[in-house]
Each structure stands twice: as C-alpha cells, then as structure tokens.
C-alpha positions as CSV (number, residue, x, y, z in Angstrom):
1,M,108.7,-24.5,-31.7
2,S,106.2,-22.0,-30.4
3,E,104.6,-22.0,-27.0
4,D,101.2,-22.6,-28.6
5,F,102.7,-25.7,-30.2
6,V,103.7,-27.0,-26.7
7,M,100.2,-26.2,-25.4
8,R,98.7,-28.1,-28.3
9,Y,100.5,-31.3,-27.2
10,I,99.5,-30.8,-23.6
11,K,95.8,-30.6,-24.8
12,I,96.2,-33.7,-26.9
13,V,97.6,-35.6,-23.9
14,K,94.7,-34.4,-21.7
15,G,92.3,-35.7,-24.4
16,L,94.1,-39.0,-24.5
17,L,94.0,-39.4,-20.7
18,K,90.3,-38.6,-20.7
19,A,89.6,-41.1,-23.5
20,Q,91.5,-43.8,-21.6
21,K,89.5,-42.9,-18.4
22,A,92.9,-42.4,-16.6
23,T,91.1,-40.6,-13.7
24,E,94.1,-40.5,-11.4
25,A,96.3,-39.0,-14.0
26,L,93.6,-36.5,-15.0
27,H,93.2,-35.5,-11.4
28,I,96.7,-34.1,-11.3
29,F,97.1,-33.1,-15.0
30,N,96.0,-29.5,-14.5
31,I,97.2,-27.2,-17.4
32,N,97.3,-24.3,-14.9
33,N,100.0,-26.2,-12.9
34,I,102.2,-27.5,-15.7
35,N,105.6,-26.1,-16.7
36,S,107.8,-27.3,-19.6
37,Y,111.4,-26.6,-20.5
38,I,114.1,-27.9,-22.9
39,N,116.5,-30.3,-21.2
40,N,118.5,-31.1,-24.3
41,H,118.9,-30.2,-28.0
42,D,120.2,-32.2,-30.8
43,N,121.2,-30.4,-34.0
44,W,121.0,-33.5,-36.1
45,N,118.4,-33.8,-38.9
46,G,117.0,-30.3,-38.6
47,G,117.1,-30.2,-34.8
48,I,115.4,-32.1,-32.0
49,D,114.2,-30.5,-28.8
50,Y,114.0,-32.7,-25.7
51,Y,111.4,-31.5,-23.2
52,T,110.8,-32.0,-19.5
53,I,107.2,-31.6,-18.3
54,E,106.8,-30.7,-14.6
55,I,103.3,-31.4,-13.2
56,G,102.8,-29.5,-9.9
57,V,100.6,-30.8,-7.1
58,S,100.0,-29.6,-3.6
59,P,102.4,-30.9,-0.9
60,A,99.6,-32.9,0.7
61,E,98.7,-34.5,-2.6
62,Y,102.4,-35.3,-3.3
63,I,102.8,-37.1,0.0
64,N,99.6,-39.0,-0.6
65,L,100.8,-40.2,-4.0
66,K,104.3,-41.0,-2.6
67,S,103.0,-43.0,0.3
68,G,100.7,-45.0,-2.1
69,N,103.7,-45.6,-4.5
70,K,101.7,-43.9,-7.3
71,I,104.2,-41.3,-8.6
72,D,106.1,-43.6,-10.9
73,E,102.9,-45.2,-12.2
74,L,101.3,-41.8,-13.0
75,Q,104.5,-40.4,-14.5
76,S,104.7,-43.5,-16.8
77,C,101.0,-43.2,-17.7
78,I,101.4,-39.5,-18.7
79,E,104.7,-40.2,-20.5
80,L,103.0,-42.8,-22.7
81,A,100.3,-40.3,-23.6
82,F,102.9,-37.8,-24.6
83,N,104.6,-40.4,-26.7
84,D,101.3,-41.1,-28.5
85,A,100.7,-37.3,-28.9
86,A,104.1,-36.8,-30.5
87,K,104.1,-39.9,-32.6
88,G,105.4,-39.2,-36.1
89,V,107.0,-35.9,-35.1
90,E,110.8,-36.2,-35.1
91,S,111.6,-32.6,-34.0
92,I,110.2,-32.9,-30.5
93,V,110.7,-35.5,-27.7
94,F,109.0,-35.4,-24.3
95,D,111.5,-37.6,-22.4
96,R,111.0,-36.6,-18.8
97,I,107.7,-36.4,-17.0
98,L,108.0,-35.2,-13.3
99,I,105.4,-34.9,-10.7
100,V,106.7,-32.3,-8.2
101,P,105.3,-30.7,-5.0
102,N,104.4,-27.0,-5.3
103,V,103.7,-25.1,-2.1
104,N,101.7,-22.5,-4.2
105,I,99.0,-25.0,-5.0
106,E,96.2,-25.3,-2.5
107,E,94.7,-28.7,-1.5
108,D,91.2,-27.5,-2.4
109,E,92.2,-25.7,-5.6
110,I,89.4,-25.9,-8.3
111,N,90.2,-28.5,-11.0
112,E,90.1,-27.0,-14.4
113,A,87.5,-28.2,-16.9
114,F,88.4,-30.0,-20.0
115,E,88.4,-26.8,-22.0
116,D,90.9,-24.9,-24.0
117,F,92.1,-21.6,-22.6
118,T,93.3,-19.9,-25.7
119,F,92.8,-16.4,-24.1
120,W,96.0,-17.0,-22.1
121,N,99.5,-16.9,-23.6
122,F,101.0,-20.2,-22.7
123,G,103.8,-20.0,-20.1
124,Y,102.9,-16.4,-19.2
125,Y,101.7,-15.2,-15.8
126,K,97.9,-14.9,-16.0
127,M,96.2,-11.7,-14.9
128,F,92.4,-11.0,-15.0
129,I,91.7,-7.3,-15.5
130,S,88.3,-6.3,-13.9
131,H,86.9,-3.1,-15.4
132,L,83.8,-1.2,-16.4
133,T,82.8,-1.1,-20.1
134,M,83.7,2.6,-20.2
135,D,87.3,1.7,-19.2
136,K,87.8,-1.0,-21.8
137,S,90.3,1.1,-23.7
138,S,92.4,1.6,-20.6
139,A,92.3,-2.1,-19.9
140,S,93.3,-3.0,-23.4
141,N,96.2,-0.6,-23.3
142,L,97.4,-2.0,-20.0
143,K,97.1,-5.6,-21.4
144,T,99.5,-4.6,-24.3
145,A,102.0,-3.0,-21.9
146,L,102.0,-5.9,-19.5
147,A,102.8,-8.5,-22.2
148,I,106.3,-7.1,-22.4
149,Y,106.8,-8.4,-18.8
150,G,105.5,-11.9,-19.6
151,I,102.1,-11.2,-18.2
152,S,99.0,-12.4,-20.2
153,C,95.9,-10.4,-19.4
154,F,92.2,-11.4,-19.8
155,V,90.1,-8.4,-20.8
156,A,86.4,-9.4,-20.8
157,H,84.7,-9.1,-24.2
158,E,88.0,-8.5,-26.0
159,D,89.2,-12.0,-25.3
160,I,85.9,-13.8,-25.7
161,E,85.0,-15.3,-29.1
162,P,81.5,-14.2,-30.2
163,T,80.4,-17.8,-30.5
164,K,81.2,-18.6,-26.9
165,E,79.0,-17.9,-23.9
166,W,80.7,-14.9,-22.3
167,A,79.7,-15.6,-18.7
168,S,81.3,-19.1,-19.0
169,E,84.5,-17.7,-20.5
170,I,84.8,-15.1,-17.7
171,E,84.4,-17.9,-15.1
172,K,87.1,-20.0,-16.7
173,A,89.4,-17.0,-16.7
174,L,88.7,-16.4,-13.0
175,I,89.3,-20.0,-12.2
176,T,92.7,-20.2,-13.9
177,M,94.1,-16.6,-13.3
178,D,97.2,-16.1,-11.1
179,C,96.0,-12.7,-10.0
180,L,93.4,-10.0,-10.6
181,C,93.9,-6.3,-11.4
182,A,90.9,-4.0,-10.8
183,I,90.5,-0.6,-12.4
184,I,88.7,1.2,-9.7
185,T,86.6,4.2,-10.9
186,T,83.7,5.9,-9.1
187,N,81.1,3.6,-10.5
188,F,83.1,0.3,-10.1
189,I,81.3,-0.4,-6.8
190,T,77.9,-0.3,-8.6
191,S,78.8,-3.1,-11.0
192,K,77.7,-6.5,-9.7
193,W,79.9,-8.2,-12.3
194,C,83.1,-6.3,-11.2
195,D,82.3,-6.8,-7.5
196,Q,81.8,-10.5,-8.1
197,E,85.1,-10.8,-10.0
198,V,87.0,-9.2,-7.1
199,G,85.1,-11.4,-4.7
200,F,86.1,-14.5,-6.7
201,A,89.7,-13.5,-6.5
202,L,89.5,-12.8,-2.8
203,G,87.9,-16.2,-2.2
204,R,90.7,-17.9,-4.2
205,R,93.2,-15.9,-2.1
206,V,95.1,-14.8,-5.2
207,L,96.7,-11.3,-5.3
208,V,94.4,-8.4,-6.1
209,I,96.0,-5.2,-7.4
210,P,93.7,-2.2,-7.4
211,I,94.4,0.7,-9.8
212,R,93.0,3.9,-8.3
213,K,91.4,5.8,-11.1
214,G,89.6,8.6,-9.2
215,Y,88.4,6.2,-6.5
216,D,89.9,4.2,-3.7
217,P,89.6,0.4,-3.2
218,Y,87.0,-0.5,-0.7
219,G,86.0,-3.4,1.6
220,L,88.3,-6.4,1.8
221,M,90.1,-5.2,-1.4
222,G,91.2,-2.1,0.5
223,K,94.0,-4.1,2.3
224,Y,95.9,-4.7,-1.0
225,Q,98.6,-2.4,-2.3
226,G,97.2,-0.2,-5.0
227,V,98.5,1.9,-7.9
228,Q,97.6,5.5,-8.4
229,S,96.8,6.1,-12.1
230,N,96.7,9.9,-12.3
231,G,99.2,11.3,-14.8
232,K,100.5,7.9,-15.8
233,N,100.3,6.0,-19.1
234,A,99.8,2.3,-19.6
235,N,103.6,1.7,-19.7
236,K,104.2,3.4,-16.4
237,L,101.4,1.5,-14.8
238,A,102.7,-1.8,-16.2
239,K,106.1,-1.2,-14.7
240,E,104.6,-0.5,-11.2
241,I,102.5,-3.7,-11.5
242,F,105.6,-5.6,-12.5
243,D,107.4,-4.3,-9.4
244,I,104.5,-5.4,-7.2
245,L,104.4,-8.9,-8.6
246,C,108.2,-9.2,-8.0
247,K,107.8,-8.2,-4.3
248,N,104.5,-9.6,-3.1
249,N,104.7,-12.9,-1.3
250,R,101.6,-14.2,-3.1
251,S,103.0,-13.6,-6.5
252,K,106.7,-13.3,-6.7
253,N,107.8,-17.0,-6.8
254,I,105.1,-18.0,-9.3
255,Y,105.7,-15.0,-11.5
256,I,109.5,-15.1,-11.5
257,K,109.6,-18.9,-12.1
258,K,107.4,-18.4,-15.2
259,L,109.8,-15.7,-16.4
260,G,112.7,-18.1,-15.9
261,N,110.9,-20.8,-17.9
262,L,110.1,-18.3,-20.7
263,F,113.8,-17.4,-20.9
264,L,114.9,-21.1,-20.8
265,N,112.4,-22.0,-23.5
266,S,113.3,-19.0,-25.8
267,K,112.9,-19.9,-29.5
268,S,115.4,-17.2,-30.7
269,P,118.2,-15.0,-29.5
270,V,115.8,-12.0,-29.8
271,E,113.3,-13.7,-27.5
272,A,116.1,-14.7,-25.1
273,N,117.3,-11.1,-25.0
274,K,113.8,-9.9,-24.1
275,W,113.3,-12.2,-21.2
276,I,116.8,-11.8,-19.7
277,D,116.3,-8.0,-19.8
278,V,113.1,-8.5,-17.7
279,L,114.8,-10.8,-15.3
280,N,117.6,-8.3,-14.8
281,E,115.1,-5.7,-13.8
282,I,114.1,-7.7,-10.8
283,K,115.9,-6.4,-7.6
284,T,115.7,-9.7,-5.6
285,I,115.2,-13.3,-6.9
286,D,115.2,-16.4,-4.7
287,N,118.4,-18.2,-5.1
288,D,116.7,-21.5,-6.0
289,I,115.2,-19.8,-9.1
290,V,118.5,-18.3,-10.3
291,E,120.2,-21.7,-9.7
292,F,117.5,-23.5,-11.7
293,I,118.1,-21.0,-14.6
294,N,121.8,-21.5,-14.3
295,T,121.6,-25.3,-14.2
296,H,119.4,-25.5,-17.3
297,Y,121.0,-22.7,-19.3
298,L,123.1,-25.0,-21.6
299,D,120.0,-27.0,-22.6
300,N,118.9,-24.4,-25.2
301,D,121.2,-23.3,-28.1
302,N,119.2,-20.2,-28.5
303,L,120.9,-18.9,-25.4
304,K,124.4,-19.0,-27.0
305,D,124.1,-15.5,-28.3
306,S,126.9,-13.3,-26.9
307,N,124.6,-10.5,-25.8
308,V,122.3,-13.0,-24.0
309,I,125.3,-14.7,-22.3
310,E,126.7,-11.3,-21.2
311,K,123.3,-10.3,-19.7
312,A,122.8,-13.7,-18.1
313,N,126.2,-13.6,-16.5
314,K,125.3,-10.3,-14.9
315,L,122.5,-12.1,-13.2
316,F,124.5,-15.2,-12.3
317,T,127.4,-13.1,-10.9
318,K,125.0,-11.2,-8.7
319,Y,124.0,-14.5,-7.0
320,S,127.6,-16.0,-7.0
321,L,126.9,-18.7,-9.5
322,R,129.1,-20.0,-12.4
323,T,129.3,-17.9,-15.4
324,I,128.5,-19.1,-18.9
325,N,130.6,-19.1,-22.1
326,K,129.9,-20.5,-25.5
327,N,132.5,-23.3,-25.0
328,L,130.3,-24.9,-22.4
329,F,127.6,-25.7,-25.1
330,T,128.2,-29.2,-26.4
331,V,126.7,-31.1,-29.4
332,K,124.9,-34.3,-28.4
333,S,127.0,-37.2,-29.7
334,I,125.5,-39.5,-32.3
335,E,126.5,-43.2,-32.9
336,I,128.0,-43.4,-36.4
337,D,126.3,-46.8,-37.0
338,N,122.9,-45.2,-36.5
339,L,123.3,-42.4,-39.0
340,P,120.7,-42.6,-41.8
341,F,121.7,-42.5,-45.5
C-alpha cells in the first residue's frame, strides 16, 4: 500500500467528519500533525495491514481534552469514520486511533483548510524552497536531491497546477511546511514575494535555512545557520541541509521521527534499505525515537530482509537496544473455524 493510498483514506475521513459536522474532531484532525504506522500484518488472504493513526495536539490542548474526558469520545468518533472510509477493503484495517500530546505543536498553530496538499509527499519532512525565478533550475535540482533524505520540497510554479490559483497554493504550502530554505542571491532582497515567504516562516517560528549564493542572509534571517553554495552541486548541498536538520533543535525531532515512520512503513525491502541507510547517517538520535523504531520493528514483514536487519541492528546496538533476527517475526494466528472455503 503506497503512502498516497494512506493519505487518500485520511482525506476521506476528514470529508466524513466535515459532513457529520463533527467540529471537535475536525479541530484536532490536522493532516499536518498525523502519523501512521503498521502495528500488525496478517499474511492471510493476500495480506492485511493493521494501522495505528496518531493525531498530535499541543500539550495544552491535550490537557484540556483529558480534563474534559473528551479523548476517548474523539478517538471513537474518528475510528468510526476510518471504518466507514475503509468499508469493503479487506487489505487494510485502521484499528488504533490515538490522540497524543506533541510538544512541537504550538497552541495557536494555524488550522489547515479542507484542501488537498498533493504537492507534499505524504509522510516526508516538508520544506518550502524560496527562490527567484532565475534560480528555478537550482531549486528543482535541490528538490530532487533532498527527496533521497525523505524531504519533500515545494518549488513555486513547478508544484502548482495550472488550474489552481498560484498565490493560494503558495500560502497553503507556507502554512503546512516544516521549514523553509531560501536561495539567497543578490536580487533576493528586491523580491517582495521572497521576502514575504521568509517573513511568514519567521512568524511561524519554523527553521529557516539560507543558501548563500553570492549574497549573505540579512535581517532576522541572518541569525540562522546558512550553507555556502560556491563550488557545490545539489547533492552536496542536500547533504549539508540534511546535517542541519538532524542537529537543529527546531527540526531534529520532527524530521527524524518522520524518517523513522517512513522506515517502519516501508512497502518493500528496497524501500526499507533506503530509509535505514539514511537513519544510520545521523550521528545522534534521541533514545525515545530509536526505542520506538525498535519496539515496532516486527510489525512490518518488509523489514525481514537480511540486509535491512543487519543495518537496523547497527543502529540498535549503538543505542544498547535488543537486536532483531528473522525468528522474532511471527505469523498472526487464525482460528481454524473462521477460515473461509
């Protein structure tokens, strides 16, 4: 099952909640703050993936919901919507809906509109690339290079469908981005659009990464760690940006958690190998994230590949966690009386 497929179900659920006027559920059901991962797999009848959906809310919102005894009610409401969305499909089951506190979500964070955000790759870290038209080629090359690291980039005009109002699409990307990368050239400061994009990011207090392309970052943007572009290709710049995301306090936990989920949700050994290679490039990961990956490793049979296990154990050993072997994977038991003919 592809990530786009998961996103399609999430969008259906949001539409169902909207149609039911489930305002309290809609208030917390923000696509930007939703993670999904496989919690079990059944090989019977072509394979069934059992999914957990985690819905992040700010700590203050979580306490409000908990004190009002609303968490169970909202989880049940959203679970029913997922059951309706997946009705008739036997290969996927959304069996756990969890509302969880997330310290990275601000109390006053802008609620996303009821729109689809197809310009982002589902589950990836979301980066807006601010650039002048003359630097569009550089932005596009950087976008391609960053995808290897699980980073989905929005490049204005390239990611906007001709039938959609481009200013509105840019605003949606700015609202839902995790960070902004600005390609700073001599004339960058003269562009009102680029300046407003950076200002939007600063106002949202997300990480801003300036790329110095013949000009230095200025104003409030000048306090952020920048990357010098002289003599570097897109792949080299992408690696430096990856290193910044893994170290910066504003980005590292959000980004690395998303990489962990991409790995746990891998749909093939090839995909799993790709994501574990990226995770092993990170010098330091919070123990909680590695423990989460370790705890849920056995939920996905696509991680049984010997090469994947070897690379994963390298990570787990580094953090003094149990190692994995193929014998730990078990097939979900099925009652004989319930077998169909």
